[in-house]
N, C-alpha and C positions, 0 to 999 in steps of 0.2 A: 329349741332354746328360746325362751321368752326375752324380748328386748325391752328394757325399761322405756316407758312412754316418753320420758324426758329425753333419753338418749336418742330414741327414734325421731323425735322432733328436731333435735340438734343435727342429726345426720341429714334429714330432709332439707334443713336450711342450708347446710354446707353444700349439698348437691345442687341446690337451686342457685346458690351464689356462683359455684364453679361453672354451671351451665350458662348463667347470665354473662359471666366474664368471657366465656368462649364465644357466645353469640355477639358480644359487643366488640370483639377484637377485629382488627383489620386482617384481611387475608390476601396473600399474593400467591398465585399459582404459576408454575413454570412449564416449559415445553416437555421436560422430562418427567412431569407428574408430581414434582415436589409441591408441597402446600405449606407456606410459611405463615404462621399466625403470630401477630404482634401489633405493632403500631407503625404505620408508614410515616416516617418523619420527613422525608424529602425525596424528590426525584430531581436529579441534576446531573448533567454531563453524561447522559446515557446510562445512568445507574439508578436503581431503586434501593433506598435504605430503609430497613425495617428494624425497629427496636424490639427485641424479644426478651422474655424473662429467663429463657433457658440458654441463650448463646450470645447475649449482648446485641450489639448492632451488626446486622447482616447486610451486605451489599450485593445486590443481584444485577447482572447485566440486563438492561431494559429490553434488549433484543431477545432475551430468553423468557421474558414474562408474557403469559397468555391472558391473565386476568388480574385485576386489582379491585378489591371491594373494601370500602372504608365504612366504619360505623358512625362517623361524624363528619361534618363538612371539612374540606381542605381547600386551599387556594391552588388553582391549576392554571398554568399558562400553556397555551397550545403553540405549535410551530408557527402559526400565523400571527402570533402576538396577542390573540384574544385571551382575556383572563375571566375566569368564573369561579366563584366559591360555592361549593356544594358537595354532597355525598357522591362518591364514585362507586359505580357498579359496572359489572361486565363479565364477559366470558368469551372464549375462543378468539381473543385478540381484539374484541370490541369493547369500547368504554362509553359509559354514559355518565355525565356529570349533571346532577339535578340540584339547581340552586333556587333561591327565592324569586329570581326573575325569569325562570324557565330552565330548560335543560338543553344540553348539547350532546350529540352522539358523534363519536370519533373512534380512533383506534389507538392502541397502546403506543405505537411508534410515533404518533402525532403529538403526544404529550411531551412538551419541552422541559417543564419544571413544575414542581409542586412544593408547597410549604404550608405552615399552619394557617388556617382560615383567618382572614382579617389582617394578617401580617403584611409587611412591605415586601415587594418582589425583591429577592436577593440580588438579582441582576441590576436593579435600580439602586438598591442600597450600596452595592459595591462601587458605584460611580459617584456617590455622594461623599463630600468631605465630612469627617467626624473627628472630634477631639478625643484623645486618650491621654491619661495622666498617670504618673507614677511618683511616689515619694518614698524616700528612705531616711532613716534616723537611727543613729547608734550613739549611746551614751555608756561609757564604762569608766570605772575608777578603782583605785586601790589605796589603802593606807596601812601603816604599820612600819615596816622597815623602810618603805619609800611611799611617797604620796604621788599618785598619778591620777589624772583626769583627762578624758578624751571625749569630744563631741564631734559628730559628723552628721551632716544633713544635706539632702539634695532634693530637687524637684525638677521634673521634666514634663512639658506639655507638648503633645504632637498632634498636628492637624494634617490629616492625610487623605488623599484621593488617588486613583490610579494614575493621574497625570502629574501631581506635585505633592510635596511634603514640606511642612514648616515645623521646626523644632525650636522651642524656647526652653532654656535650662538655667539652673543656678545651683551652686553647691558651696558649703562652708565646712572647713575642717580645722579643728583646734586641738592640739595635744600639749599637755603640760606635765612635767615630771620633776618633783621636788622644787617647784616654783620656777622651773626653767622651761620656756616654750620650745617644743620640738617641732611644732607645726602650727601655722597661723595663716591660712590661705582662704581666699574667696574668689569665686569666678561667676560670671553671668554671660550668657551668650545666646546667639540665634543662628539658625542654619535653614536656608531655603533652597530647594532644588525643584526644577520643573523639566519634565520630559518634552522635548520638541520633535524628536524623530526616532521611532523604534526604541532602541536601547540607549540612545544618547540623551543627555540632559545638560542644562547649565545650572550653576549654583552660585550662591553668595553666602558668606558666613562672617560672623564677627564674634570675638570673645575677648573679654577684658576682666581685670580684677587686680588683686595684690597677693603677694607672698612675702610676709614680713620676715620669716626665718631666712629666706633667700635674699633679703635686703631689697626686694622689689616693692617700691611704693605703688607703682601702677604699671600694668602691662596691657597691651592690646594687639590682637592680630586680626586684620581685616583682609578677606580674600574673596576672589571670584574666579570662576573657570569652567572647565568642561568635565562632565562625568560620563562614565560608561558602565553599563550593567554587564559585566563579564559573565556572570551567572545569575539567572533569574528563574527560579523554580519555586514550587509551593513550599518546599522544605529547606531551601537554601538560596542565598543571594550573595553576590560579590560585586561591590561597586568600587571602581577605580576613579580617582580624581586627579586633575592637573590644572593648575591655574597660577595666577599672580597674587602676591600678598604684600601687605605693608606691616612691618613689625615696629612696635614702639615699646621700649622697656626703660623705665625711669628708676634708677637705683638711689637709695637713700645715702649710701656712702659716696662722697664726691670723688674718691679714688677710683671708682668703677665707671668706665665710660658707658654712657647711655646709648641705647640702640634706637636709631630712627632711620630705617632703610627699607627699600623695596626688596622683595624676595620671591621665591617660588613657593607654591603651595601644592604639595603632593600628598595624597591620602588614599587609604584603603579601609573599607568597612565590609566585614564578612559575618554572616549569620547563618547558622545551621540548626535545624530543629529536629529533635527526635521525640515524637509523641507530644508530651506536654512540657518537655524540657528543651533548653536551647543553649547554644554556645555563641558568644559574641566576641569579635576581635575588631579593634579600631586602632589605626596608626595614622599619624600625621607627621610630615617632615617639612620644615620651613627653613631653608637656608637663605641668607641675604645674597643679592646679586653682586654686590661689591666685594664680598668675601665669602666664598662657599664653605670656608672652614668655620664660619660663624653660623651655627644652625641650632634649631631646637627640634626635638623629637618627643612626641607624646604618644603613649601606648596604653591601651586598656584591654584586658581579656577577662571574661567571666563566664561561669557556668551557672545557669539559673534553673531551679526546679520549683514546681508549685507545692504548697503545703496543703493541709486538709481543706482549707478554704482557698479556692483557686485565685482569689483576689490577692492573697498573701503569697510571697515567693521568698525563697532563700537563694542568695546570690554569693557565690564563692569566686574570688578572682584576685588579680593583681594589676597595678598600674605603675608605669614607669614615666618619669619626667626627666629628660636629659637636655642640658644646655651646654654646648661646647665651650662657651665663654661666660661662665657664671660670675656673680659678684665676688668681691674679695673675701677669701676665707670660706667660700661655699663650695660644697662638693658638686661635681657635674651631674651625677646621677642621683635621683631620689626614687626609691621603690617603696610601694605601699601594698601590703597584703591585706585583704579584707574579707570578712564574713558579714553579710548585710541582709537585713530584712527589708523587703520591698512591698509596698502597697500599690496595686494598680487598679484603676477604675476608668469608666467612660461616662 
C-alpha cells in the first residue's frame, strides 16, 4: 500500500517529536527495576516526586531509587549543606551533578533536597517571614414586595514564620430591609503570637469597633496570655489559649450599663485540611472577673474550597456572637450564615 508523501512526512515529524520528548524527559529508576519517566519536581524528606503525564505526581521513597537523570539543570542540596545547580546523571546508586562551576560526584542517599534551578532553597524559604492576604466582598439586594440591600467586606493580612505570626484584619457588615437596618457593624483588630519553647507560645491581641444595631457605640477587647499547640501536623492544627483581658463596651442608650472590666481570655482555633479544601473553627470566651455571668462568646466556622482559579475560593459557614448582658431591647445571640467568595494572594 502506497502512503501519501505528505502523510509520510507528517508521521515522521510526529515520531521525531515523540522521540525528542522521550529523550528530554527526566528518568528515575528503582531497585525493583521500575523506570519512571517524567519531570523530577523535588526531592524532600526522603522522597523523590516525579510529575508524569500518565499518572500525575508520583512519590518514590528515596531509599528505593538507584538512579536519577534530568534533562535540564536542577538545584541540589547535599547532606553536607553544599548546593549546586546542574544536570543530574547517574546509575547504580551513584549521582553526578554537572554545573557551570564544575561537577560533584556523590550518591543518591546523600542528596538532601532538590528544587527548580535558580530557585530559593525551600528550607530557607520556610524560615523567612512572608505576607499573605485575603479579601472578601458580598453585595446583594432585592426589590419588589420588599427592598433589601446587604454589603459585607473584609480584609486580612498575615505575616508568618515558623516562630511567630502577625494577623491584621478588618470587616464591615451592613444589612437593610425596607429602610430598617438589621446589621451595621465594623471591626478592626490585630493578633500576634510568638513561640518561645516547643509547642508553647505567648500572644497579644486587640479588637475594636462598633455595632449600631446592638446599640454599641464602641467596643474593645485587649488581651494577652499563653498559647499551646495541642495538635501540630501538616494537615491539622489545634491551638488553645488562656490569658487576661480588658473589656470596654460603650452603649448609646444611657439605660444600659457600660462595661469597663478586666476579664479572662479563653480561645480555641482549629484547622483541618483535606487536599485543597479546609475547615476552620474559631471560638473566644471572655468573662469579666468581677462577674462571671457577664461574658461574651464569639464563634466562627467555615468550610473553604478552591475554585477553577486557586486564588479564588468559596467559603461556606456561620458565625455566632453572644453577649450574656446585651443592650436594652437587644437579643443575646446573633447568628450569621454566609456564602462568601474569597480572593487570596501573596
